[in-house]
Structures are given as C-alpha cells and as structure tokens.
C-alpha positions, 0 to 999 in steps of 0.5 A: 500500500505504501508504494501506491501512495508514494507513486501518487505523490510523484510529480514530473515537473514540466518546463512550464511548471518550473518557470511558474514556480520560479515566477512565484518565487520571484514575486514573493521575493519582490513583495518581501514575503519569501525570506527570513533572516535564516532562510525561508519564512514559515508557510512559504510552501503553502503560499507557493502552492496557492500562488501556483493553483491560482495561476494554473488551476487543476495542476495538482501541485502540492506544497509537500511533497512536490514544491518542497522536493522541487526546491531541493532539486533546484538548490542542488542544481544551482549549487552545481552550476555555481561551483562550475562557473567558479572553476577555471575554464567554465563559462555560461552561454546566456542565449541557450542558458547552459554551462560551457567548456572545452572538451578537455576541461569537461574531461578533467572535471569528470575525472576529478569528480569520479575520484571524489567521495 
C-alpha cells in the first residue's frame, strides 16, 4: 500500500511548471514575503502552492511533497552550476542558458569528480 501512495505523490515537473514556480518565487521575493533572516519564512510552501493553483488551476501541485522536493532539486542544481562557473575554464552561454567548456576541461572535471567521495 505504501508504494501506491508514494507513486501518487510523484510529480514530473514540466518546463512550464518550473518557470511558474520560479515566477512565484520571484514575486514573493519582490513583495518581501519569501525570506527570513535564516532562510525561508514559515508557510512559504503553502503560499507557493496557492500562488501556483491560482495561476494554473487543476495542476495538482502540492506544497509537500512536490514544491518542497522541487526546491531541493533546484538548490542542488544551482549549487552545481555555481561551483562550475567558479572553476577555471567554465563559462555560461546566456542565449541557450547552459554551462560551457572545452572538451578537455569537461574531461578533467569528470575525472576529478569520479575520484571524489
């Protein structure tokens, strides 16, 4: 029974939903209702859920587990890109919005990454 409920909690995010989530996060930031001193303000997930439901009725995205999980994934991706861009040899393509590097730089990065714990 637990496997059925965990499958129903699974949500595959579309590009449009990601953009909507980011738009809502930026709106909350602009209204100064997102961040507290030590991170997000209490209730931010519920606020995001309501904003998303207003802009995309019937999407079925819930604060927990969907938004909570997606924010964790986005944070990991952001940190990875941030680290790459602060590593010599990596750059950013602003048109296509992806990290760039010569093949030799990628090869060395992958080789070093494979040896890290």
